[in-house]
C-alpha positions as CSV (number, residue, x, y, z in Angstrom):
1,X,-0.5,-26.7,-11.1
2,X,2.2,-29.2,-12.1
3,X,-0.1,-30.7,-14.8
4,X,-0.8,-27.3,-16.2
5,X,2.9,-26.3,-16.3
6,X,3.7,-29.6,-17.9
7,X,0.9,-29.6,-20.5
8,X,1.2,-26.0,-21.7
9,X,4.6,-24.8,-23.1
10,X,5.3,-21.5,-21.5
11,X,8.2,-19.2,-22.4
12,X,8.6,-17.9,-18.8
13,X,6.9,-18.6,-15.5
14,X,6.3,-15.5,-13.3
15,X,5.4,-16.1,-9.7
16,X,4.1,-13.4,-7.3
17,X,3.9,-12.7,-3.6
18,X,6.5,-13.5,-0.9
19,X,6.1,-16.3,1.7
20,X,3.3,-18.0,-0.2
21,X,3.5,-21.8,-0.5
22,X,1.5,-21.7,-3.7
23,X,4.1,-19.4,-5.3
24,X,7.0,-21.4,-4.0
25,X,5.6,-24.6,-5.4
26,X,5.0,-22.9,-8.7
27,X,8.7,-21.9,-8.8
28,X,9.9,-25.4,-7.9
29,X,7.6,-27.1,-10.5
30,X,8.6,-24.6,-13.2
31,X,12.3,-25.1,-12.4
32,X,12.0,-28.9,-12.5
33,X,10.3,-28.6,-15.9
34,X,13.1,-26.5,-17.3
35,X,11.4,-23.1,-17.5
36,X,13.0,-19.7,-16.9
37,X,11.5,-18.4,-13.7
38,X,10.9,-14.8,-12.6
39,X,9.7,-14.0,-9.1
40,X,8.1,-10.7,-7.8
41,X,7.8,-10.8,-4.0
42,X,6.3,-7.3,-3.9
43,X,7.6,-6.8,-0.3
44,X,8.4,-8.8,2.9
45,X,6.0,-7.7,5.6
46,X,7.1,-7.8,9.2
47,X,5.5,-10.0,11.8
48,X,2.8,-9.1,14.3
49,X,3.7,-11.6,17.0
50,X,6.6,-13.8,18.1
51,X,4.8,-16.9,16.8
52,X,4.3,-15.3,13.3
53,X,7.9,-14.2,13.3
54,X,9.1,-17.7,14.0
55,X,6.8,-19.1,11.2
56,X,8.2,-16.6,8.7
57,X,11.7,-17.3,9.8
58,X,11.2,-21.0,9.3
59,X,9.7,-20.4,5.8
60,X,12.5,-18.0,4.8
61,X,15.3,-20.3,5.8
62,X,13.7,-23.4,4.1
63,X,11.3,-23.1,1.3
64,X,12.1,-19.4,0.8
65,X,15.8,-20.0,0.2
66,X,15.2,-23.0,-2.0
67,X,12.8,-20.8,-4.1
68,X,15.4,-18.0,-4.3
69,X,18.0,-20.6,-5.6
70,X,15.6,-21.8,-8.3
71,X,14.6,-18.4,-9.8
72,X,16.5,-16.8,-12.7
73,X,15.5,-13.2,-11.8
74,X,13.7,-11.4,-9.0
75,X,11.9,-8.2,-9.7
76,X,12.3,-5.9,-6.7
77,X,10.2,-2.7,-6.5
78,X,12.8,-0.5,-4.7
79,X,16.3,-0.6,-3.4
80,X,14.8,-1.2,0.0
81,X,12.9,-4.2,-1.3
82,X,16.2,-5.5,-2.9
83,X,18.1,-5.2,0.4
84,X,15.3,-7.2,2.2
85,X,15.6,-10.0,-0.4
86,X,19.4,-10.1,-0.3
87,X,19.2,-10.3,3.5
88,X,16.9,-13.3,3.2
89,X,19.4,-15.1,0.9
90,X,18.9,-13.8,-2.7
91,X,22.0,-13.5,-4.8
92,X,22.4,-9.8,-5.8
93,X,23.0,-10.6,-9.4
94,X,19.6,-12.1,-9.7
95,X,17.8,-8.8,-8.7
96,X,16.5,-6.2,-11.1
97,X,14.6,-3.2,-9.9
98,X,11.3,-2.4,-11.7
99,X,9.0,0.0,-9.8
100,X,5.2,-0.3,-9.8
101,X,3.4,1.9,-12.2
102,X,-0.1,2.9,-13.2
103,X,-1.8,3.9,-16.4
104,X,-2.4,7.6,-15.6
105,X,-5.0,8.1,-18.4
106,X,-7.1,5.3,-17.0
107,X,-7.6,7.4,-13.9
108,X,-7.5,11.1,-14.8
109,X,-9.6,10.8,-18.0
110,X,-12.3,8.8,-16.3
111,X,-15.6,10.7,-15.6
112,X,-17.1,9.4,-12.4
113,X,-20.8,9.4,-11.9
114,X,-20.7,9.0,-8.1
115,X,-20.9,11.9,-5.6
116,X,-19.0,10.5,-2.7
117,X,-19.5,13.5,-0.5
118,X,-23.3,13.4,-0.9
119,X,-23.4,9.6,-0.6
120,X,-21.6,9.5,2.8
121,X,-22.5,13.0,4.0
122,X,-19.0,14.4,3.9
123,X,-17.4,17.8,3.7
124,X,-13.6,17.4,4.0
125,X,-12.2,13.9,4.5
126,X,-8.9,12.0,4.7
127,X,-8.9,8.9,2.5
128,X,-7.3,5.5,3.1
129,X,-7.4,3.0,0.3
130,X,-6.3,-0.6,1.0
131,X,-7.1,-3.7,3.0
132,X,-8.2,-3.3,6.6
133,X,-5.3,-5.0,8.2
134,X,-3.2,-4.6,11.3
135,X,0.0,-3.8,9.3
136,X,-1.7,-0.8,7.7
137,X,-2.0,0.9,11.2
138,X,-5.4,2.5,10.6
139,X,-5.7,2.8,14.3
140,X,-3.0,5.5,14.2
141,X,-5.3,7.7,12.1
142,X,-8.3,7.0,14.4
143,X,-6.3,8.0,17.5
144,X,-5.3,11.2,15.8
145,X,-8.8,12.4,14.8
146,X,-9.4,14.1,18.1
147,X,-6.5,16.5,17.4
148,X,-7.6,17.3,13.9
149,X,-10.2,19.8,12.6
150,X,-13.6,18.4,13.7
151,X,-15.0,19.0,10.2
152,X,-12.5,16.5,8.7
153,X,-13.7,12.8,8.6
154,X,-11.7,9.7,7.8
155,X,-12.9,7.4,5.0
156,X,-11.5,3.9,4.9
157,X,-12.0,2.2,1.6
158,X,-11.0,-1.5,1.2
159,X,-11.6,-5.1,2.1
160,X,-11.7,-6.2,5.7
161,X,-9.3,-9.0,6.6
162,X,-10.9,-9.4,10.0
163,X,-9.4,-6.4,11.8
164,X,-12.2,-3.9,11.3
165,X,-14.1,-5.0,14.4
166,X,-11.2,-3.8,16.6
167,X,-11.0,-0.5,14.8
168,X,-14.7,0.1,15.2
169,X,-14.4,-0.6,18.9
170,X,-11.5,1.8,19.1
171,X,-13.4,4.6,17.4
172,X,-16.3,4.1,19.8
173,X,-14.0,4.1,22.8
174,X,-12.4,7.4,21.6
175,X,-15.8,8.9,20.7
176,X,-14.9,9.5,17.1
177,X,-17.2,6.9,15.5
178,X,-19.2,9.6,13.8
179,X,-16.0,10.8,12.0
180,X,-15.0,7.4,10.6
181,X,-16.7,6.1,7.5
182,X,-16.2,2.4,6.6
183,X,-16.8,2.0,2.9
184,X,-15.5,-1.5,2.1
185,X,-14.9,-2.6,-1.4
186,X,-16.3,-0.4,-4.1
187,X,-16.6,-0.3,-7.9
188,X,-14.0,1.6,-10.0
189,X,-16.4,4.6,-10.4
190,X,-16.7,5.2,-6.7
191,X,-12.9,4.7,-6.2
192,X,-12.2,7.5,-8.7
193,X,-14.7,9.8,-7.1
194,X,-13.2,9.2,-3.7
195,X,-9.8,10.2,-4.9
196,X,-11.0,13.3,-6.6
197,X,-12.9,14.6,-3.6
198,X,-10.6,13.8,-0.8
199,X,-8.5,16.4,1.1
200,X,-5.5,14.0,1.2
201,X,-4.6,10.3,0.9
202,X,-3.2,8.9,4.2
203,X,-1.0,5.8,4.5
204,X,0.1,5.1,8.0
205,X,1.4,1.6,7.3
206,X,4.1,-0.2,9.3
207,X,5.5,-1.3,6.0
208,X,4.9,-0.9,2.3
209,X,6.4,-2.2,-0.9
210,X,5.7,0.5,-3.5
211,X,2.1,1.4,-3.0
212,X,0.2,2.1,-6.2
213,X,-2.5,4.0,-4.2
214,X,0.0,6.8,-3.7
215,X,0.6,6.9,-7.5
216,X,-3.2,6.9,-8.1
217,X,-3.8,9.8,-5.7
218,X,-0.9,11.8,-7.0
219,X,-2.2,11.3,-10.6
220,X,-5.2,13.5,-9.5
221,X,-2.8,16.0,-7.9
222,X,-4.0,15.0,-4.4
223,X,-1.7,15.5,-1.4
224,X,-0.4,12.3,0.2
225,X,0.6,11.9,3.8
226,X,2.5,8.8,4.5
227,X,4.6,7.1,7.1
228,X,8.2,6.9,6.0
229,X,8.3,3.1,5.7
230,X,9.3,0.8,3.0
231,X,8.8,2.2,-0.5
232,X,6.9,5.4,0.3
233,X,10.1,7.3,0.6
234,X,10.9,6.6,-3.1
235,X,7.6,8.2,-4.2
236,X,7.4,11.3,-2.1
237,X,9.6,14.3,-1.6
238,X,8.7,15.6,1.8
239,X,6.9,19.0,1.7
240,X,7.5,19.2,-2.0
241,X,4.9,16.8,-3.6
242,X,3.5,15.3,-0.4
243,X,4.3,14.7,3.3
244,X,6.4,12.0,5.0
245,X,6.6,11.5,8.8
246,X,8.5,9.0,10.9
247,X,6.3,6.0,11.6
248,X,4.2,6.5,14.7
249,X,5.0,10.2,15.1
250,X,1.5,11.5,15.8
251,X,2.6,15.1,16.1
252,X,4.2,15.2,12.7
253,X,1.1,13.5,11.1
254,X,-1.3,15.9,12.7
255,X,0.9,18.9,11.6
256,X,0.9,17.6,8.0
257,X,-2.9,17.3,8.0
258,X,-3.2,20.8,9.3
259,X,-0.9,22.2,6.7
260,X,-2.8,20.5,3.9
261,X,-6.1,21.7,5.4
262,X,-4.9,25.3,5.5
263,X,-3.0,25.4,2.2
264,X,-4.1,28.4,0.1
265,X,-5.2,27.6,-3.5
266,X,-2.0,28.9,-5.1
267,X,0.3,26.8,-2.9
268,X,-1.8,23.7,-3.4
269,X,-1.8,24.3,-7.2
270,X,2.1,24.5,-7.1
271,X,2.2,21.2,-5.2
272,X,-0.2,19.6,-7.6
273,X,2.0,20.5,-10.6
274,X,4.9,18.6,-8.9
275,X,2.8,15.5,-8.3
276,X,1.3,15.1,-11.8
C-alpha cells in the first residue's frame, strides 16, 4: 500500500470503513506522504460481547484516534453518525454530512427477467436484503412469523457471515422453517425482481448507518418496516412513507406488517407517491 501511495501521485486519498486496520494504515501512510485525506467510516457498529467491546475500545482510543487526527475531513452519513464520531474523538470542524444515495433510474428502469415468486414458490413475502449477521437481528423476524399471516413468507437475500446456521436452527425450533427462504447472493436481475414483488422490505437491525437497501426499496414504491436505529429514522417518516418501530418491539413490528398486508390499493398508492 505504501509503495502504491508513494509511486502514484494522487490528489486525495479517501479511506473507508471504521475500525479497520487496513483503512487506518492507509490514512497514516497518506498523511506521512503529504496527501489530503478523507475518511468515510459509514457507521460505528456496537459490540456483540464484552471481549469485542474491549477490542473496539482499545482500537478507538489508539489507532482510531490517531487516524482521526490525521484526516482532513470525515464524511458522516447522518447527524447520528457525526455524534458517534465526535464521541470517539473527532473534531467537529472536520465533519461534513453527505448522505448515501442511489441512482434511481438504474433500478426503476431495469426490466427484470426473473420471476422470484415462481422460482421460490412464493405468494406474499417480506424481504430482507443484506448480510446474514448477528447485528442485523434477522432472528427477530423469524420469531415474529408465528404471529403474522401464514401466507406471508420471509425471504433473506444476502451473504452469510457465519450466522445463518443459528438462524436455520431457530426457524426449525419454532416450526417456521417452511416460511423462511434463504436466497444468498444473487445477480442484479434477481435483486430487482425481489424488490418489485415483495410485500415490504424489513430491516430489524440493532444498528444502521444510512442503509441504501431502504432507498432501493422506496424507489420501487415499496413499504419499508424498520427498527428505529441509527440512520433509518432519517429516511422514513413513520406511517407516512414507511413504518418505524422501537428496536425489539415485536408487537409494533407485527402490527406494521398487518397494516401493510391489509392496505387497500388506494392507500398503498398514496404511500407509494410519498416514497418515490
